[in-house]
N, C-alpha and C positions, 0 to 999 in steps of 0.2 A: 593740323597744318592747313593754312589758307591757300586756296587755288582760285583762279578766275573761272567764272561760269556764266552762261546765259540763263537768267532766272525769269520764269513766267510768274509775276506776282499775283495775277488774277486772270481768270478767263476773259479774253477780249482786250487785255492790256498789252502794251508793247513789251518786248523782252528787255531786261536790264542786264548789262554786262557788269558784273560786280564780283567781289571776293566772297567766297564761302569757306566755312570751316569744315574740313573733311576729316572724320575720325580714322584711326588705324583700323584695319580689317579685324572683325571679330571671328569667332569660330564659323567655319564654312563660308568665309568671305574672301574676296580678292580685291586688291587695290591695283588699278591700271592707270598708267600714264598714256593718254590718248595720242596717237599719231595722226589720226584723221577721223572725221565724222561726216557722213553725208546728210544733206538737208533734204528730208523727204516730205512729200505733201501731207503725210500723216501727222508730222509735227505741226504743220499749219492747222490741220483739223483739230488737233488737241488745243492749240492756242485760241482758236475761235469758238470752241465749245461743241463742234460737230461730234467729236468724241470726248467723252468725259475723262477727266484726270484730276486727282486731288491737287490742290494748289495751296501755297506757292510750290512750284516745281522747277526742276532743271530738266528740260526736254532733250531730245536727241536719242535715237534708238538704233542708229546704223553707224557702227564705229569699229575701230581696231586700234590696238596699242600694245604696250609692253607691261608685263606684270612687274609691279614695284615691290609688293609684299603680299603674303598670304597668311590667312588665319589658321587656327588649329583645325586639323582633319582635312585640309586641302592637299590632295596628292597628285592630281592630274596635270597641274601646272606649277611652275616655280618662278621665283624672281628672275627676270631676264628673258622669259619666254614671250614670244609674240602671240597675241590672242585676237580672235574675232568676238565681238559682243553678240550674244544671242538674247534678244529682247523678250522672247516668248519660250522660256525653257519648259519642257514638259515635266509633269510631276511623276508620271509613270504609274499612277495609282487610280486615277479617275476613270469613268466609263469610256471616254473617248480614247484615252491612252491604252486601255485594255483592248480596244479594237484596232490599235495600231495607228489611229488618227491623231498623232501627237500635235498637229497644228491646231486642233480643236480643244486642247487641254483646258479643262475647266478651271485650273488653278494657275495657269501660266502667268497671269498678270497680278497675282496676289501681292507681289513685292512692290507694286506701284503705290500702294497705300501706306507703305512703311515710311518712317522718318529716317533718312539716310545721312543727312548733313544739316547744317544750320547756316544762316547768314551770319556775317560778322557781328550783327546786332542781336543775334540769338533766336531769330525766327526759324521754326522748323521747316525743313524742305523735304519734298517727296521726289523720288527718282523717275519722273515721267513714265515712260514705258519700261520700268525696271532698271535701266542702265545709265540714264543721265549722261549721255555722250557729249552734250554741248558744254564741256568743261575740260580744263587741262588734265585733270585726273578724276577718277571716280572710284567708288567702292561698291562692288556688286556681289551677289550670291555667286558661289563657285559654279552653280549650274548655268550661269549666264556667260561663261567664257568657254570658248573652244580654241584649241591650238590653231594658229595660222598654218594652212597647208604649205608644204615645202614648195618653193619656187614662185610664190605669190608675194610681190612687194607689200610691205606692211601698210603703206598708204592706200594702195589699190584694194587691199583686202577689206577695208572698211565697207566697200560697196557690196561685199558678199553677204553682209548682215541683214540686208532687206531688199534692195532693188533687184539684185541678181537672183537671190533665192526666190523672190516673188515672181519675177518675169519668167525665169527659166522654169520654175515649178508650174506656173499657169499653163505653159505650153506642153511640158513633158508629163506632168502628173495629173493635172485637171483635165485639160483638153485632149491630152494624149495624141498629139499630132503625129501622123505617120508619113513616111517618105512619099513624095509626089502629091500630097494633099495641098490644097490652097488655103491661105491664112490671111485674115485681115486683123490688124492691130489698131485699136482706137486709142489715141493719146500717145504722143511721142515725148513723154518725159523720161525720167530715169528708168522706171519700170517698163515702159513701152519700148525703150531702146533695148533693154535686156530681153524682152519678149521677141523682138525682131531678130536678135542674134540667135535666140533659142530656136525660133522657127527655121532659120537657116541651118543650124546644126542638126535639126530634126529631118532635114531634107525636103522641106516644102518646095513645091515647084513654082508657086507664085506667092509673093508676100506683099500685101497691100498695106501701106501705112496711111492712117487717116488722122488729120489734125486740123484745128481751126487756123493754124498759122502756116503760111507759105514758107516762112523762114526756116522751118525745121526739116525741109525736104532733104537737104544735104546730109544732115545728121542721120535721117532715117535710111537713106540709100547706103550710107557708109556702114550702117548696122546690118544691112541685108535686104532692105525693101527693094522689090523689083518695080513697084509702082507707088505713086503718091497721089492721094486725093485730098483736096481741101474740103473740110466738113461743111455740108450744106443740106438743104432739104432734098437734094438729088443724090446724096451719097450712096444709098442702097442701089439706086438705078445705075450709077457709074460703076459700082463694084460688080454688079451682074453683067454689065457690058464687058468688063475685063475678064470674065470667066465664062464666056460662051452662053450668057444669059441665065446661067444656073445659080450663081452665088457661090461664095467660098464654102469650103468644108468646115472651117473653124473661124470664129471671130473671138478676139480677146479684147475685152473692154477695160481700159486702164484709167478712165477719167472719172467714173463714179457719178455720171449725170444721167438723168432719166432719158433725155433725148438720144444720147449716144448708146445707152443700153438698148433702147428700142431699135435704133438704127442698126446696131450690131446684129440683133436678132433678124431684122429684115434683110440683112446682107448675106445671110447664110442660105445655102441650098436647102431644098426639101430634105429633111433628115439631118441637117447640119447641127453644129454644136457651138454654143456661145458660153464663154467663161467670163464672169464679171469679177475683175480684180479691184477696180476703183471703189473707193469708200465715199458714198454719197450721204447726204443728210436725210432726215426723215421726211422733209418736204419734197424729195425727189420721188414722185410716184410714177411707176411704170404700169401701163395697162395693156391687157390682151383680151380678146374675146374668145369664148369657148370653142367656136368653130375653127378659128385659125390654129389654135393649139392642136386640135385633132388633125386638121388638113395638112399642115406643114410637117408635123412629126419631128419638130426640132427639139433640142435639149438646151435648157438654160440652167446654168449652175453658178453658185457662188464659189469663191476661191479665197481662202484665208492663208496668208503667208506662202502662197504658191503651193499649198497642200504639201509642204516640204518637211522633211526631217533633217534639220541642219547637220546633225552629227553624221548622217549618211550621205547627204548631198554635197557638203563642202569638198570632200575628196574628189568627187566626180567633177565638180566645177573647176577645181584646181587642175585636173588633168586636161580639161578643155583649154584652160588658160595656158598651160605649159605647151600644149600642142599648137597654140596660135588660133584656135577656133573661136575663143571667147576673148574679146578685147575689153578689159575693164576700163582702161583709160579713155576709151571712146565714149563712155557714158558720162564723163565729166566735161562740162562746158565752162566751168568756172571754179577756180581755186581761191578760197577766201580765208580771211582771219576770223576769229571769234566775233569780232565787231561787225563782220559783214553779214551775219545771219539775218538780222531784220530786213536788210535790202534783198537778200535771197528770197525771203517770204514774199516781198512785193513783186519780185520777178515771177514767182509761181502764180501769184494772183493775176499777173499780166499775161500768163500763158506762155512764158518763155520755157524752152525745152531743156532736156538734159538734166544733169545733177550738179548742184553746187557742192563742193567738197571743202569742208573746214580743215585746214592743215595747221597743226599745232607746232 
């Protein structure tokens, strides 16, 4: 059956909105009709080669929709069920999974190399980061779908698949923000806005949002920021001035740039913690000297997928949504059609904030 999709024909090429032939689900697979898909900076990183992906491919890894059909041996969902797509399902058998670190699963992205569909001309297509959400419908492994939590609108639920799990997890699982601690979030995109809300939920006493654009201040403050700083060479000094010359307890870096990672580190107090969420290229080199590492006693850590376990964290996030503590719609700055994805990529390159949401 043919459906419309955004196809990446080659790394560095523009996306092509075209028809693809999608097969019926085989054993252990699920066919999903998309309700919405978020446009994440990781999709841009895949398209420009910062992150490797087999091509041609259908990108999109943050989505939610309705089950259309299931293959043999699929029992946890049925046709008509609302589901959230999980782009990084854990295998449960590798070393990381045996340690309970499912976000580091060695086999999570194996499905991205599979051929899951074909163009109408017969060219093999790969499913981006496993789920190929930039399409009207997709066929995925049953491990890639989780039931939509009760009380969460299906369209909003798409954001749970990446931005919210990542931003919330960075604050609660990686940085482990405690009540009354001070937090700085670098980069006010979809993940950054989720991190700001998560810091508020955690009870942070001061939440500083940092971005290169003054236009994002309203978004940041609505998400929970108590202060807003325009990124510059004086950012660390400004943050220390806002925190009694000490620096924040926690910095969450969501941009993936060497300068912002270094500034996030410099913005924390002695003994502070910096969590890096942003995905940067190999050319982004961050340097430290041995003496400052000793003297400042700070912690710098990477963070994959918010160090989250989607099966366990989705119900927790849903409870925050139902209680009004987490506003998913506040993360969305633009609702677009499938044809609007290339323009959304351009907006990200221009530093515009929030999340573009493809609504089918």
